[in-house]
C-alpha positions in Angstrom: 0.3 0.0 0.0 0.8 3.4 -1.0 1.4 5.9 2.1 -1.5 8.7 1.7 0.2 12.0 1.5 -0.8 14.3 4.0 -3.9 16.2 3.2 -2.8 20.1 2.4 0.6 19.4 1.3 1.8 19.0 -2.5 4.9 17.1 -4.1 7.3 20.2 -3.6 6.4 19.5 0.4 5.0 22.8 0.9 1.8 23.3 2.7 -1.6 24.1 0.0 -3.9 26.9 0.8 -7.0 26.0 1.9 -9.6 28.0 1.2 -9.8 29.3 4.9 -5.9 30.3 4.5 -6.3 31.8 1.4 -8.8 33.9 3.4 -6.5 34.7 6.0 -3.7 35.7 4.0 -5.8 37.9 1.8 -6.5 39.5 5.5 -2.5 39.7 6.5 -1.8 41.1 3.6 -4.8 43.8 3.7 -3.6 44.5 7.4 -0.3 44.3 6.7 -1.0 47.4 4.0 -3.3 49.5 6.9 -0.2 49.4 8.7 1.7 50.6 6.4 -0.2 53.5 6.0 -0.6 54.3 9.4 3.0 53.7 10.2 3.8 56.9 7.1 0.7 58.8 8.9 2.6 58.3 12.2 5.5 59.7 10.4 4.0 62.0 8.4 2.3 63.3 12.0 5.8 63.2 13.8 7.1 65.4 11.3 4.0 68.1 11.7 4.6 67.9 15.4 8.2 68.9 14.9 7.7 71.2 12.5 5.1 72.5 14.5 7.5 72.7 17.9 10.0 74.6 16.0 7.5 77.3 14.5 6.5 77.9 18.1 10.0 78.3 19.0 10.7 81.1 16.1 7.4 82.3 17.2 8.0 83.2 21.3 11.9 84.2 20.0 10.3 86.6 17.8 7.6 87.9 20.0 10.6 88.3 23.0 12.7 90.2 20.2 10.0 92.5 19.6 9.1 93.2 23.2 12.4 93.7 23.5 12.5 96.5 20.3 9.5 98.2 21.7 10.9 98.8 25.3 13.9 99.8 23.8 12.1 102.3 21.0 9.8 103.6 23.8 12.6 104.6 26.0 14.3 106.3 22.9 10.6 107.9 22.4 10.7 109.0 25.8 14.3 110.5 26.4 13.7 112.1 22.9 10.8 113.9 24.6 12.3 115.2 26.9 15.6 116.4 25.6 14.4 119.6 24.7 13.4 120.0 28.6 17.0 119.2 29.5 18.4 121.6 27.0 16.1 124.5 28.5 17.2 123.9 31.8 20.7 123.9 30.9 20.2 126.7 29.8 18.3 128.0 32.4 21.4 127.3 35.1 23.7 128.7 33.0 21.9 131.8 32.5 20.8 131.9 36.3 23.6 134.6 37.5 23.1 136.8 35.2 19.2 136.4 34.8 16.4 138.5 36.5 13.3 137.2 38.1 11.1 138.2 35.4 13.0 136.2 33.0 13.6 132.8 35.4 9.8 133.0 35.8 9.6 133.4 31.7 12.0 130.2 31.5 10.8 128.1 33.8 7.2 128.5 32.5 8.5 128.0 29.0 10.5 124.5 30.5 6.9 123.8 32.4 5.3 123.9 29.1 8.2 122.0 27.2 7.3 119.0 29.7 3.7 119.3 29.7 4.1 118.7 25.7 6.4 116.4 25.7 4.1 113.9 28.7 1.1 114.5 26.2 3.2 113.5 23.4 3.9 110.5 25.5 0.2 109.6 26.7 0.9 111.0 30.0 -2.7 112.8 31.2 -3.5 114.8 34.5 -5.8 113.3 36.9 -7.3 116.6 38.6 -10.5 116.3 40.0 -13.0 119.2 40.1 -14.0 120.8 43.3 -17.0 119.3 44.2 -16.6 116.5 42.5 -17.5 113.0 43.8 -14.2 111.5 45.8 -13.2 108.2 43.6 -10.6 105.8 45.6 -9.2 104.2 42.4 -8.1 107.5 41.1 -7.8 109.8 44.2 -5.7 109.9 47.1 -7.2 111.2 50.3 -4.3 113.3 52.2 -6.9 114.7 54.5 -10.5 115.4 55.3 -12.0 118.5 56.2 -15.1 120.0 57.7 -17.0 121.9 55.3 -20.7 123.3 55.6 -20.9 123.6 51.8 -19.6 121.0 50.6 -21.4 117.4 49.8 -19.4 115.0 52.5 -17.0 112.5 50.2 -16.4 115.2 47.4 -13.2 116.3 46.6 -12.6 120.1 48.5 -9.0 121.0 46.8 -6.3 119.4 44.8 -2.9 119.0 46.4 -1.2 117.6 43.6 -2.3 115.9 40.2 -2.5 112.7 39.2 -1.2 110.9 36.4 -2.4 108.6 33.8 -0.6 107.0 31.0 -2.5 105.4 27.8 -5.8 104.9 30.4 -3.5 103.7 33.6 -3.1 105.7 36.6 0.6 106.3 37.4 -0.3 108.2 40.0 -3.6 109.2 42.4 -3.9 112.7 42.3 -3.8 113.8 46.1 -6.8 115.8 47.2 -8.6 117.0 50.1 -11.7 115.4 51.0 -15.2 117.1 52.8 -16.7 115.7 55.6 -19.9 116.5 57.4 -19.2 119.2 59.7 -19.2 118.2 64.0 -22.5 118.5 65.6 -22.5 121.0 68.6 -23.6 119.6 71.4 
């Protein structure tokens, strides 16, 4: 008797593909293609991630340089606006011995006007509440209170020193005298 060949083997000794094995091979090929595609997408995403990190770092560095340049430029502008004030003060100091009181007063007024213009160009605005205006603790600093018959309690009687704001931000509050109700006599 002849020995039977095992089922599924051919003459060369290789395993024959059975119908269910063929389906598995097709599925294996499909999974390998899907894995290769996923691997390519993963590599592409990784490269995109690395580019995004590098771009973000470049944006951060550029923003830092721009902030430094803005600060530097802002300071240069500030100094350029104040140089005429310094020149005026230098001139006043060098001529002080020869000048009379009237010319010194005129020089001081001119210098003060130069300074006010420079501050105005830089966006600095005075905070000077009007007499009778309601005291605002956000913009005013009460240096004292004073009894007042004809003023509403909690209102500004007098500005002792003006405040200043820069582009809407308070630099220094106005220092004011605030009205209080008169004391009741017993």
